N, C-alpha and C positions, 0 to 999 in steps of 0.2 A: 327729510325736512319738508318744508312747505315754501313755495315760491311766494315772496311778498312783493317783488317788483320785477318787471321785465317779461318778455315773451321770446321764446327761442325753441330750438329742437335739441333733444337730449338723446345720446346714444346709450341705451340700456343693455346692449348686447352682452356685456360682461356678466350681468345678473340674470337676464331673461332669455338670451339667445335671439331676441328679436333683431332682425337684420336692418330694419328701417328706423331712423331716428323718430322719436315721439315728440309731438308738439307739447310744450309746457308754457303756462302763463300763470298770472296771479291766482293763487289758491290751489295750484296743482301740487301733488305730492312728488318729491324726487328722492332718490336713494343715494347714499354714499357709494362711491365706486362708479357712478355714471359720469358721462362726459358731455359737456355743453358743446355741441357741434355747430350751433347757429352762429350768426355774426353779431348777436347782441348779448349783453350781460344779463345774468339772472342773479337776483339777490335772494338768498335762501335762508330761512330761519330754521335752525336745527331743532329737531324734536326728539332726538334720541342720542345716547352716548355711543362712542365707537364700539364699546363692548357688546351692545345690543344690535349692531348693524347687520345687514344681510351678508356683507363681506366677511365680517367676523364669524358669523354662524357657519358660512361656507368653509372657512379655514378650520374651524373646530370639527366639522363633519369629515373633512379630508384627513385631518390628523387622527381622528378616531378610526377611520377606515384603514389607514396605514398601520395603526398599532394592532389591529385585529387581523392577524395573519391566519390564513387557512391552514389546515393540517397538511395539505399538499405542499404549500410554500415552506412550512417548517421542515418537512421531510427532505425537500430539495436542498435547503440550506444545510442540513445535517450531512447529507450525501456529499455536497460540494466541499464542505470543510475536510472531509476524509479523502475524497477522490482527487481534488485539485492538486495537492502537494505532490502526488505521485505522477502527475501528467507533466 
């Protein structure tokens, strides 16, 4: 979204890893999933749907990575299914 009113600091570490809050004021772009850590209110106009947000893209990438298991992981799972009942 875009800040249409107010000035504050936003914690973007969940998306960027940046450890320091970033200053935001009128006209600044902000992303869903960030946190206003300042003492004043920000009024933000949304410019994208939740499906196209950075957080949503991150979730899709994690789900995709989890579904694509390596050959080694598949072999370990197969071995564990056979071996574990005997232990």
